[in-house]
N, C-alpha and C positions, 0 to 999 in steps of 0.2 A: 283598865281604861274607865272611870266613874262612867254612868249613866247621871244625864244631864240631863234628861226628860221625865217626869213621871209618867211620861205615857206616849207612846211614841205616836197615837192619834189625840191629835186637841181637840178635834172639833169634827161634827158628823152635823150636815147639813142635808136633810129629807125632805128633799120634793113630794109638793100631796098638789092634788088637785080640787081639795074642798076639806082648809084649813079646820072648821070648824067640826065638820066631819072625825075630821083623821085626827085633829085634838081631845077631842074626844073617846077615841075605840086608843088612843097612847096613855089618857089618866086613866082610865077602866080598865087595862093591862099593868101599871105597872101601877095601882093604886095610888096615886098620888097628882097632885094639880100641876098640869105646865101654868107659866106664866104668860099672858101671852101680850106682846112687844108690838104697840103702832107706830115707835118713834125712827127709825130708816128710815128706805126708800119704798121695803117691803113691808106689811103686816108679817108677823113671827109668831111661838109657842113655843115659848122655849119649857127645852125639857128639864128639870129637877135636878141641880147643880150642890147632893151634899156637901159638907166639909166644905164648899171653896176648893177646892183642889180636882186635878185628876180632867178626861175628859168628859165632854158632853155634847150637848150641840139642839137643836131646835126646827122647829118643822115651818118650812116656808112657802108659797103658791110657785109652784111649777109642775115640769113636766117628769112624770117618774118615769124610767126607764124598763121597757117593755117586759112583762112577768117572763123571772129567769135569766135575763140581760145584763143586772142595773146589783152593786155592790149587796154586801148583806151585814147589819146594822144591828149587833148585837146588846140588848141591854138588860138591866140585873132586877129580877124582884125578888124581892124580902116576904114570899109565898109559897109556898110547893109547889109543884109545875105542873102536876093536877088539877090545881086551881088558876094557874097561869093557863090553860087549855085552856076552862072553859070562860074566862076572863076571854079571851083572842074572839073565842065562840058569836060568846054572849053582846062583842062587841064587835060585831060583823066581820072580824077576819076569819081567815083563813090559817088549820092546821094543815102540813108539807111534810112531816116526820114524826114517828116515836122519838119518846127523849134519850138522848145519844150522849153518856158518858167519860167523860175524857177528865187527865188529870186533875187539873184545875176547877170541875164540876162537873152541873148538866146542863141541859140544853137541851131545845126543839126549835126546828124553822117551823114560822107561819109565813104569811103574805097579811100589811097591814088593808087596810079599807082601801087604799091606794094601786095595791099593786105591787108594792116597797117588800123586802126581805125582808126576813128579822133572823133573828137567833134571840128567841128566849129565855136568859141564863138566870140558873139559880149557882152561886158558890155557897 
């Protein structure tokens, strides 16, 4: 069977209680600006979408799951993971694991400023 989807996950919506604070956190950690979009019923901060293909997502005003109860969004960074760990701390997040290496690359778990679980991934 031929895979018809470039990614099984096509979009992620990350709920945040403070859109500006959360956008600042994500911009610091991934090292790229998020694009604010106020054209819909709710304001959003769009995660960068390089190349126009693959999965992406946005931040939106909402209620994050309680710590440890929601899903984990994994985000790719183009820096070394020790640098990304420093960025998480500087931006007000929390590191919750050491670096974990799997066949696809390495990552660590973190919590953003809103309490959302993240995997910060270096491919």
